[in-house]
C-alpha positions in Angstrom: 103.4 92.2 164.9 102.0 94.7 167.4 100.5 97.2 164.9 98.6 94.6 162.8 95.4 94.8 164.9 95.0 98.4 163.7 95.1 97.4 160.0 93.2 94.2 160.0 90.5 95.6 157.9 93.0 96.2 155.1 93.3 92.5 154.4 90.6 92.7 151.7 91.8 93.1 148.1 89.9 96.3 147.5 87.4 98.6 149.2 84.6 97.7 146.8 85.2 94.0 147.5 84.8 94.6 151.3 81.6 96.8 151.5 78.1 95.5 151.2 76.8 95.1 147.6 73.6 96.9 148.4 75.6 99.9 149.7 77.8 99.8 146.6 74.8 100.1 144.3 73.9 103.5 145.9 77.2 105.0 144.8 78.4 106.4 141.5 81.1 104.6 139.5 83.6 107.4 140.1 83.1 107.4 143.8 83.6 103.6 144.0 86.9 104.0 142.0 87.9 106.9 144.2 87.4 104.8 147.4 89.3 101.9 145.9 92.3 104.2 145.2 92.1 105.7 148.7 92.0 102.2 150.1 95.0 101.3 148.0 96.9 104.3 149.6 96.0 102.9 153.0 96.9 99.4 152.2 100.2 100.1 150.6 101.2 102.5 153.4 100.4 99.8 155.9 102.6 97.3 153.9 105.3 99.9 154.0 105.1 100.3 157.7 105.2 96.5 158.0 108.4 96.4 156.0 110.0 99.0 158.2 108.8 97.0 161.3 110.4 93.8 159.9 113.7 95.7 159.3 113.6 97.1 162.9 112.0 94.5 165.1 113.2 91.4 163.3 116.5 92.0 161.4 118.0 94.9 163.3 117.2 93.5 166.8 118.0 90.0 165.7 121.5 90.9 164.4 122.1 93.0 167.5 121.1 90.3 169.9 122.1 87.0 168.3 125.2 88.1 166.4 126.2 91.1 168.5 126.7 93.3 165.5 127.9 96.7 166.6 125.7 99.8 166.3 127.9 101.4 163.6 127.5 98.4 161.3 123.8 98.1 161.9 123.3 101.8 161.1 125.2 101.3 157.8 122.9 98.5 156.8 119.7 100.2 158.1 120.4 104.0 157.7 117.9 106.4 159.4 115.6 103.4 160.2 114.1 105.0 163.4 113.3 108.2 161.5 111.6 106.4 158.7 109.6 104.2 161.0 108.5 107.2 163.1 107.5 109.3 160.1 105.5 106.6 158.3 103.8 105.3 161.5 102.6 108.9 162.1 101.3 109.1 158.6 99.5 105.8 158.8 98.1 106.9 162.2 96.5 109.9 160.5 95.0 107.8 157.8 93.6 105.3 160.2 92.2 108.1 162.4 90.3 109.4 159.3 89.0 105.9 158.6 87.8 105.4 162.2 86.0 108.8 162.0 84.3 107.7 158.8 83.3 104.3 160.2 81.8 106.0 163.3 79.3 107.9 161.1 77.7 104.7 159.9 75.9 101.8 161.6 77.8 99.3 159.5 81.5 100.2 160.0 82.4 98.2 156.8 80.3 100.6 154.7 82.5 103.6 155.3 83.4 106.4 152.9 86.6 108.5 153.2 85.2 111.8 152.1 88.1 113.9 153.2 91.7 113.0 152.6 93.4 116.1 151.2 94.3 117.8 154.5 96.1 114.6 155.6 98.1 114.6 152.3 98.9 118.3 152.6 100.0 117.8 156.2 102.3 115.0 155.1 103.8 116.4 151.9 104.1 120.1 152.6 105.8 122.5 155.1 108.0 121.0 157.8 106.8 117.5 157.1 108.0 117.7 153.5 111.4 119.0 154.6 111.7 116.2 157.1 110.7 113.6 154.5 113.2 114.9 152.0 116.0 114.9 154.5 115.3 111.4 155.7 114.8 109.8 152.2 117.8 111.7 150.9 120.0 110.1 153.5 118.4 106.6 153.1 118.6 106.6 149.3 122.1 108.0 149.1 123.3 105.1 151.3 121.4 102.4 149.4 124.4 100.9 147.6 126.6 101.0 150.7 123.9 99.2 152.7 123.4 96.5 150.1 127.1 96.0 149.5 127.8 95.7 153.3 125.0 93.1 153.5 126.5 91.1 150.7 130.0 91.3 152.2 128.8 90.0 155.6 126.7 87.3 153.9 129.7 86.1 151.9 132.2 85.8 154.7 130.2 85.2 157.9 128.6 81.8 158.3 126.7 82.9 161.5 125.3 85.8 159.5 124.2 83.4 156.7 122.5 81.1 159.2 120.7 83.9 160.9 119.4 85.2 157.5 118.3 81.7 156.4 116.5 81.1 159.7 114.8 84.6 159.8 113.6 84.5 156.2 111.8 81.2 156.8 109.6 82.7 159.6 106.0 83.4 158.9 106.4 87.1 159.9 109.2 87.9 157.4 107.6 85.9 154.6 111.0 85.4 152.8 111.6 89.1 152.5 115.3 89.6 152.5 117.2 92.7 153.8 118.2 93.9 150.2 114.5 93.5 149.2 113.4 95.5 152.2 115.9 98.3 151.4 114.7 98.4 147.7 111.0 98.5 148.8 111.8 101.5 151.0 113.6 103.4 148.3 110.8 102.8 145.9 107.9 103.8 148.2 108.4 107.5 147.6 107.7 107.0 143.9 104.2 105.6 144.6 102.5 108.6 146.1 102.2 110.9 143.0 100.5 108.0 141.1 98.0 107.4 143.8 97.2 111.1 144.3 96.7 111.4 140.5 94.3 108.5 140.5 92.3 110.0 143.3 92.1 113.2 141.4 90.9 111.4 138.2 87.9 109.9 140.0 86.6 113.0 141.8 83.7 115.0 140.6 82.3 118.5 141.3 83.6 121.9 142.2 82.6 124.7 144.5 80.9 127.9 143.3 81.4 129.7 146.7 83.9 132.6 146.3 85.4 131.9 149.7 85.8 128.3 148.9 87.5 129.3 145.6 90.2 131.2 147.6 90.6 128.2 149.9 90.9 125.9 146.9 93.5 128.1 145.3 95.6 127.9 148.4 95.3 124.2 148.5 96.3 123.9 144.8 99.5 125.7 145.7 100.1 123.3 148.6 99.5 120.2 146.5 101.6 121.7 143.7 104.5 122.1 146.1 103.9 118.7 147.7 104.2 117.0 144.3 107.2 119.1 143.4 108.9 117.9 146.5 108.1 114.2 145.8 109.2 114.6 142.2 112.6 115.8 143.4 113.2 112.4 145.0 113.4 110.8 141.6 116.8 112.4 141.0 118.3 111.6 144.4 121.5 109.5 144.2 120.9 105.8 144.0 117.1 106.0 144.0 116.1 102.9 142.0 113.2 104.1 139.8 112.7 103.3 136.1 111.7 105.5 133.2 108.0 104.8 133.8 108.3 106.2 137.3 109.9 109.3 136.0 107.2 109.8 133.4 104.5 109.3 136.1 106.1 112.0 138.2 106.3 114.4 135.2 102.7 113.7 134.2 101.4 114.3 137.7 103.3 117.5 138.0 101.8 118.8 134.7 98.3 117.5 135.7 98.5 119.4 139.0 99.5 122.6 137.2 96.7 122.4 134.7 93.8 121.5 137.0 90.8 123.8 137.4 91.7 126.0 140.2 88.5 125.3 142.1 88.4 121.5 141.8 91.4 120.3 143.7 90.1 120.5 147.3 87.1 118.5 146.1 89.4 116.1 144.5 91.2 115.2 147.7 88.9 116.5 150.4 85.4 116.8 149.1 85.2 120.4 150.3 85.7 119.4 153.9 87.4 121.8 156.3 90.7 121.0 157.8 90.3 118.7 160.7 92.4 118.0 163.8 94.2 114.8 164.1 93.6 112.6 167.2 96.3 110.4 168.4 96.3 106.8 167.2 97.1 103.5 168.9 99.9 102.9 166.5 103.4 103.2 168.0 107.0 103.2 166.7 109.8 102.1 169.0 112.4 104.8 168.7 116.0 104.0 169.6 115.1 100.4 170.2 113.5 101.3 173.5 111.0 104.1 174.2 107.8 104.3 172.2 106.9 107.2 169.9 103.2 107.9 169.5 101.4 109.5 166.5 100.6 113.2 166.5 98.9 114.5 169.7 95.3 115.7 169.5 94.8 119.4 168.9 
C-alpha cells in the first residue's frame, strides 16, 4: 500500500531491538523503556492507519467497483471512513515528522531518540482536534452494530458478496482481516491511547526548577488532563466495545494525571522541549475516493 514506505522502520518488534547495542548501553533503563513505549505508539498508530486503508482502498472501492454497491449502503458499512482516515493519517504524519527530525540529528539514523512527544499529543487530543475526534468516533461507534448487522445480512443472502469477501480476505494485503474485524479494531483504538500515555509517563525522569518552566508545565498539565478526560468519555459512547479492564485503565490514568507533580508532566512527554512546528509529511489520505489530503501544512 502506498504509505508503507513511510513506516518501513516500524517493522522491528521494538525500538530497543532495532538500535545498535553499543548505543543502547549508553542509555538509562528508564529511557530505553520510554523509547520502547513511544515506538509502540508509533507502530500501533501505523497499524491503525493500515486498517483504515484496507477498509477504504480494498473493501470500499472493491465493493463499489466489482459489486456496484450504492454509496448509501457503503456509508452504512463504513461510516465516516474518510474522516477517520484523514484524521489518523495527519496524526501519524506528525509522529513521523518528529522521528525524521530525531534521526537527522544523528549520523546513524537507526540510533534515534524521540525526546519530544508531548506537544504532538496535546495537539491531537485537545482543542479543536479533540472536538473533531470526539465527533468522528461518536458517529462511528454509535453505528457499529448497524454496520456489522448490514455486513452479515449481505453476506448471508448475496453470493457475489460472499465470493468477493472470500477472494479479498485471501490477498496478501488484507491478511485475512474481515470487515467486522476492521470495524472492531477501529472502535477499540481510542481505548489504547491513555494506556500508552501512562506508560510514557511512568518511564520519564526529572523535573524543571525554572519558575517560567513551572508555569509552562502547569498549563500543559491542564491540557493533558483535558485530553485524557476527552478520551475517557469515549468509553461510555454507545456500542463502544471495551471491557472492564479498559474502563479501569481509563480511570487509573485519569487519577494518575490528576495527582502528578505539577512540574513533571512536560518532561514526561516532551523532555522540556519547546512547542515545535509541524512540517508536512509525505503521507496522504484519499478523501472522497478521489483527491488526496495531505498532512498539516508547515508553519
